[in-house]
N, C-alpha and C positions, 0 to 999 in steps of 0.2 A: 930519421927512422928509429923506431923503438920496438923492441920485441922482448916481452917479459912474461913468465908464467905468473899465475895468481900466487900471491904470497902464501907459503905453506905447501906448495905443489911443485913437483919437478916436471911431471907430465900433466896434461890437461885434456879433458874430454871435449872442450870447446876452445876456439880462438876467436875473439871479437876483433873484427877488422872494419872500423867505422868508415874508412876512406879518407883521402887527403883533404877534401873540402870540409867535411864535418869537423875534423880536428882543427882546421885552420879558422873556421868562422864561428864555431860553437864548442870550444873546448870544455866548458863546464857541463854542457849537455852530454858530451861524450863521456866525461868522467862519471856523471850520475848514471848514465846508461850502463857503463861498465860495472860500477859498484852494484847496481840492481841485478845484473846478470850473475855476478859473483855470489850474491846473497841467495838467489833463487834457483840456480842451476847446480846440480851436483857433479862432482868430478873435476872441478877446477876450470877456470876460464882464463886463458892467456890473453894478452893484449898486444896487438900488432898495429902500430901507427906508421903508415907509409902509403906509397902509391901502388896500385894494382898493376900499373904498367900500361893502362889503356891509352894514356896520352902519347906515349912513345909509339904505340901501335898506330894510332890515328895519324901521327906525324910521319909515318913511314920509316921509323927508326926500328926496324924489325930485330936487328941485333941487340939493341938495348932492351927491347921488349922481351926477347928470349933470356937475356941475362937477368932481368927483373923476375921473370917467372921461375927460373932456376934458384935464384936467391930466396924467393918466398917459399919454394918447396923445401929448401934446406932449413929455413927458420921453422916451418911447421913440423918438420921431422924431429926437431929438438923437443917438441912438446908431445911427441908420440902420435902424430897424425890425427889431430883433433878435427872435429866438425867445425867448419868455418862459419861464423855468423857475420855476414856483410851488412854494413849500415847504408850501403849505396847500391841501387839497382845496377849501375854500370860496373861496379866492383864485383857484384855477385855474378854477372854474366861473364866478365873477363876472367875471374878466378875459376869459374866452372870450366871454361874452355882452356885455360892455360896451366892450371896446377893439378887438375883432377881432384878426386876426393869429393866429399859432400860439402856443398856450399849453400847455406840457407840465408834468407834475409832476416834481419832483426824483427821485421814485421811478422814473419812466420813463427818465430819463437814467442813473440808477445801474444799472438793469437792463440798459441798453445798453452802458455803459462798464465796468461792474463796480464792486464795492465799493472804497472807498479802501484803500490799503495799510495793514495793521495793524488793520483793522476787527475789533472784538471778537467772537469767536464763542463760543457757548455751546450745550451740549446740554441743553435742558430743554423741557418742555411749557408752552405759553402759550395764552391765549385772546386773540383780536384784538377790539378795540372799534373798529368803523368810525365815522369821524366823520360828522356830519350832511352835510357837504359832499360826501362820497363816496356818499351815497344815490343810487341810480339810476345809478351810474357803475361798472359792472362792471369796466372796464379798470383803474381806480384800485384797486379792492378786490383784484383779482388781482395787480397789480403790487406792492402793499405786501406781500401774502402771499408773493410770490416772493422779495422781499428778505429777509423774516423767515426763510424757509426757507434761503436762501443763507448766513445767519448761523448755521445749525445748529439753529434753533428748530423744535420740533414743534408745529404749530398744532392746537388743539382747537377745532372749530367748536361754538359754543353755539347754543341755540335763538333767541338774540337777537343775531345778528351780521349782517353785510352790510346789506341794506336794512331789517332789523328792529332794528338797534342803537338802544337808547333814548338820549334826550338826556343828555349828561354834565353839562349845566348851566353849562359854562364861559363861554358867551356872555351870562350874566346873566339868562337866562330872561325876556327882554323879551316882554311880551304882544303 
């Protein structure tokens, strides 16, 4: 777990919470995203690397989930109750329900401020696989598609997209 304000700030207007998997599988991407947010958002951007607690909740470990939620609330309070920028739809949903306050997706912020300078654009057709965390969240589904289109991608909607996307199995398929 890591929780730090943007260098030069004690309190921050935002806190970037990329989620446990992004930091584990794509640390350089998380670093670049965080630095980009720091450069383009005013008021400071804290960085919080850790778990939102969803896995404890899914496993029925409700006491641990509650402890995680309280811990995250305490960490966010250190930064002055910033707006949380989640990098994962499951984290966004979990944090909205567990910590209160404003929790946005990084996709919402990027749609608002635009893509980073030098974002790779490609002209090709792709199918979108919506994550489990985006089920029932039409705003997230639309925002991610909007970003993909701004990168020049042509989206092909399949019969199993949006709320009908099947499980990818990444979470371990815990019963």
